[in-house]
C-alpha positions, 0 to 999 in steps of 0.5 A, a space after each residue: 866269156 868274151 867271143 873270140 875274133 873268130 866267132 865274131 867273124 862267123 857271126 858277120 859271115 852268117 849275117 852276110 849270108 842271111 842278107 844275100 838270102 833275103 835279097 834272093 827271097 825278093 825274087 822268090 829264089 831263096 831256096 835256089 840260091 841256098 842250094 847252089 851255094 851249098 853245091 859251090 861249097 861242096 865242090 870247093 871246100 876252101 871257098 868262103 860261105 859268103 863268096 859261095 852265096 854271092 856267086 850263087 845269087 849272081 848266077 840266079 839273078 842274071 
């Protein structure tokens, strides 16, 4: 079965999240970024996963 557009979007989002976590890992902040992103998503369920991880990364890298 061919993947629907929605599944491809999900895969792209997961790849973006993994890239953010890989970059965070370079600063030994992978776990902190992941935990913070999950808190952002819990607080705002409509926030995209990618946006939450970007926000968390920025929060920790400052």
